[in-house]
GUZA-647258 format. One record per residue (C-alpha): residue number from 1; x, y, z; residue in one letter. Coordinates in Angstrom, 2 decimals, always signed. Layout:
BEGIN
+-----+---------+---------+---------+--------+
: num :       x :       y :       z : residu :
+-----+---------+---------+---------+--------+
: NUM :       X :       Y :       Z :      A :
...
+-----+---------+---------+---------+--------+
END
This chain:
BEGIN
+-----+---------+---------+---------+--------+
: num :       x :       y :       z : residu :
+-----+---------+---------+---------+--------+
:   1 :   +0.00 :   +0.00 :   +0.00 :      M :
:   2 :   +1.31 :   +3.44 :   -0.93 :      Q :
:   3 :   +2.02 :   +5.79 :   +1.98 :      L :
:   4 :   +0.26 :   +9.13 :   +1.97 :      Q :
:   5 :   -0.27 :  +12.13 :   +4.22 :      T :
:   6 :   -2.90 :  +11.46 :   +6.87 :      G :
:   7 :   -2.29 :   +7.71 :   +6.99 :      M :
:   8 :   -1.76 :   +5.87 :  +10.25 :      I :
:   9 :   +1.32 :   +3.66 :  +10.09 :      V :
:  10 :   +3.06 :   +1.20 :  +12.39 :      C :
:  11 :   +6.82 :   +1.49 :  +12.85 :      A :
:  12 :   +8.58 :   -1.81 :  +12.19 :      V :
:  13 :  +12.17 :   -0.73 :  +12.91 :      A :
:  14 :  +14.04 :   +1.55 :  +15.28 :      G :
:  15 :  +13.25 :   +2.74 :  +18.79 :      K :
:  16 :   +9.67 :   +3.41 :  +17.70 :      E :
:  17 :   +9.08 :   -0.23 :  +16.73 :      Q :
:  18 :   +5.43 :   -1.38 :  +17.07 :      N :
:  19 :   +4.23 :   +2.17 :  +17.74 :      G :
:  20 :   +1.44 :   +3.80 :  +15.75 :      F :
:  21 :   +2.11 :   +7.16 :  +14.11 :      Y :
:  22 :   +0.44 :   +9.58 :  +11.74 :      L :
:  23 :   +2.16 :  +10.56 :   +8.49 :      V :
:  24 :   +2.35 :  +14.36 :   +8.66 :      I :
:  25 :   +4.16 :  +14.88 :   +5.38 :      R :
:  26 :   +6.51 :  +13.12 :   +3.01 :      Q :
:  27 :   +9.18 :  +13.88 :   +0.49 :      D :
:  28 :  +11.05 :  +11.70 :   -1.97 :      Q :
:  29 :  +13.22 :   +9.94 :   +0.60 :      D :
:  30 :  +11.46 :  +10.19 :   +3.97 :      F :
:  31 :   +8.12 :  +10.28 :   +5.75 :      V :
:  32 :   +7.57 :  +12.51 :   +8.77 :      Y :
:  33 :   +5.67 :  +10.93 :  +11.65 :      L :
:  34 :   +4.02 :  +12.25 :  +14.81 :      A :
:  35 :   +2.30 :  +10.55 :  +17.73 :      D :
:  36 :   +1.40 :  +13.65 :  +19.77 :      G :
:  37 :   +3.42 :  +12.54 :  +22.81 :      K :
:  38 :   +7.06 :  +11.78 :  +22.05 :      H :
:  39 :   +6.90 :  +13.26 :  +18.57 :      R :
:  40 :   +4.76 :  +16.39 :  +18.44 :      K :
:  41 :   +3.08 :  +17.69 :  +15.32 :      L :
:  42 :   +5.49 :  +20.63 :  +15.35 :      S :
:  43 :   +8.58 :  +18.35 :  +15.36 :      Q :
:  44 :   +7.79 :  +15.10 :  +13.55 :      P :
:  45 :  +10.16 :  +12.14 :  +13.34 :      K :
:  46 :  +11.90 :  +11.68 :   +9.99 :      R :
:  47 :  +11.82 :   +8.00 :   +9.04 :      K :
:  48 :  +12.66 :   +5.84 :   +6.06 :      N :
:  49 :   +9.41 :   +4.65 :   +4.43 :      P :
:  50 :  +10.75 :   +1.08 :   +4.35 :      R :
:  51 :  +10.69 :   +1.09 :   +8.15 :      H :
:  52 :   +6.95 :   +1.64 :   +8.50 :      V :
:  53 :   +3.95 :   -0.52 :   +7.63 :      R :
:  54 :   +0.87 :   +1.16 :   +6.21 :      A :
:  55 :   -2.57 :   +0.57 :   +7.71 :      T :
:  56 :   -5.94 :   +1.03 :   +6.07 :      S :
:  57 :   -6.81 :   +4.07 :   +8.24 :      M :
:  58 :   -6.48 :   +7.43 :   +6.46 :      I :
:  59 :   -7.66 :  +10.75 :   +7.90 :      L :
:  60 :   -9.36 :  +13.25 :   +5.63 :      D :
:  61 :   -8.06 :  +16.80 :   +5.16 :      Q :
:  62 :  -10.77 :  +18.32 :   +7.38 :      D :
:  63 :   -9.63 :  +16.21 :  +10.31 :      C :
:  64 :   -5.98 :  +17.05 :   +9.69 :      L :
:  65 :   -6.58 :  +20.79 :   +9.60 :      S :
:  66 :   -7.79 :  +21.06 :  +13.22 :      D :
:  67 :   -5.61 :  +18.27 :  +14.66 :      L :
:  68 :   -3.78 :  +18.89 :  +17.94 :      T :
:  69 :   -1.28 :  +16.75 :  +19.82 :      D :
:  70 :   -3.95 :  +15.82 :  +22.37 :      L :
:  71 :   -6.46 :  +14.78 :  +19.69 :      K :
:  72 :   -3.76 :  +12.81 :  +17.89 :      L :
:  73 :   -2.77 :  +10.91 :  +21.07 :      R :
:  74 :   -6.39 :  +10.01 :  +21.77 :      R :
:  75 :   -7.04 :   +8.94 :  +18.19 :      M :
:  76 :   -3.94 :   +6.72 :  +18.05 :      L :
:  77 :   -4.76 :   +5.18 :  +21.44 :      R :
:  78 :   -8.27 :   +4.29 :  +20.26 :      E :
:  79 :   -6.92 :   +2.89 :  +17.01 :      Y :
:  80 :   -4.40 :   +0.75 :  +18.88 :      Q :
:  81 :   -7.10 :   -0.59 :  +21.23 :      K :
:  82 :   -9.25 :   -1.47 :  +18.24 :      K :
:  83 :   -6.32 :   -3.33 :  +16.62 :      Q :
:  84 :   -5.66 :   -5.33 :  +19.80 :      V :
:  85 :   -9.32 :   -6.31 :  +20.09 :      L :
:  86 :   -9.47 :   -7.36 :  +16.43 :      Q :
:  87 :   -6.21 :   -9.25 :  +16.62 :      G :
:  88 :   -4.24 :   -6.95 :  +14.31 :      G :
:  89 :   -4.74 :   -5.94 :  +10.74 :      E :
+-----+---------+---------+---------+--------+
END
């Protein structure tokens, strides 16, 4: 699955392994991820796209425009709970 801005991804390598993040932006070589706690929206983590796994959850532009760190943390926590209950994706 192609990575895109607004997509929730799971890190598969590095210190962030198994954590869920939101793709804030991307360029040719890297994606920039935030989780609202350790990586704020104002200072996203630069990561190689090969080190993340895409999920089927994509936020629309309206949701991204008024997103805060607190809302992002809550959203990712709920998504992670849902994944645990469903047994993964």
